[in-house]
N, C-alpha and C positions, 0 to 999 in steps of 0.2 A: 314123652319119649326122649330118651337120650342115647347117645352113642359115644364111644371112645375110639380113637385111632390107635392102631397097633403101633408099638414103639418103632421109631424110624430104623433103629439098628436091627430089628427083627424082620424087616420086609425083604422078600426075595425080589430083587430088582430085575433080574433076567426075565422073570415072568412079566413084569410090568413093561419091559422093552418089547417083548413079543406081543403083548396086548395092545400097546400103542401103535406099533408099526403094522402088524398084520390086522389087528382089529380096526384100526383107523382106515386102512386101505379097504377092507371088506365093507365097513360101514358106508364109506363114500361110494363104493361101487354098487352096492345093493340098494341103497336108498336113492342114489343119483344126486345126493346133496353133499357135495365135497366139503363144505364147511363143517358139517356134522362129523365127518371123519376126522377133520382137523381138531375138533373139540376133544375127541377121544385120544388122539395123538398127543395133544397138549396136556391133557389131564394126566395121562400115564407118565409122560415125561416129567411133569412137575412132581408127581408122587415119587418117582424114582429119584429125582434130584434131591428131594428132601432126605431120602435115605443115604444117598451118596455123600451129601454134606455131613450128615451125622456120623457116618462110618469113616470117612477119610478127609474131611475138611474141604476147603475150596479147591485144592488141586485135583482131587478125585472127582468132585462134582463138575468142575469145569471140563476135565478131560472126557469123562463119560457123557456129559451133556453135549459136548461138541461131537462126539462119536454118534450119539443118537440123532442129532440134527443133520449131520453129514449123511448118515444112512438114509434118512428121509429124502434129502436132496439128491443123493446119488441114485436112488431107486428110479427116478424119472428118466434120466438119460440112459440108464442101463436097461430099462424096460423097452426102449426103442430098439435095442440090440438083441435082447434075449427073450423078451416078452414080459408082461406085467407080473404074473405069478412067480416065475423063476427069479425075477429081479427082487421082489419083496422078500422071498425066502432067502436069497443070498445076503442082502443087506441086514436082514433081521438076524441071521445066523452070526454074522460078524459082530453086530452091536450087542446082542444078548450074550454071546460068548465072552466078550470083553467085560460086560457087567458081572457075569458069573465069576470069572477068574479074578478080576481086580477088586470086586466088592463083596459078592455073596460068599465066596469060599473063604474069605479072610475074616469074616465076622463070626 
């Protein structure tokens, strides 16, 4: 059995950002195993980073990677103010929107 990866320039990274942030949060919440959510968050971030690097080089990958990590980090204090679900939606909207505009729509 073999498989091939989709070309990095053809990957929709906004969808990966949504999968990583929302999926990671839901996985951690529903399983009660926070590191498992972190695995999904990390895998989706690395997969998106591969595409950002291919599409725009180090500057794009670094900028959108920092946005992704910041979204994860900011969701925690924001959750204390507005709740977990609204917080995850808010940071995911910003991070996936940035990925869409700066990476996906340009390729």
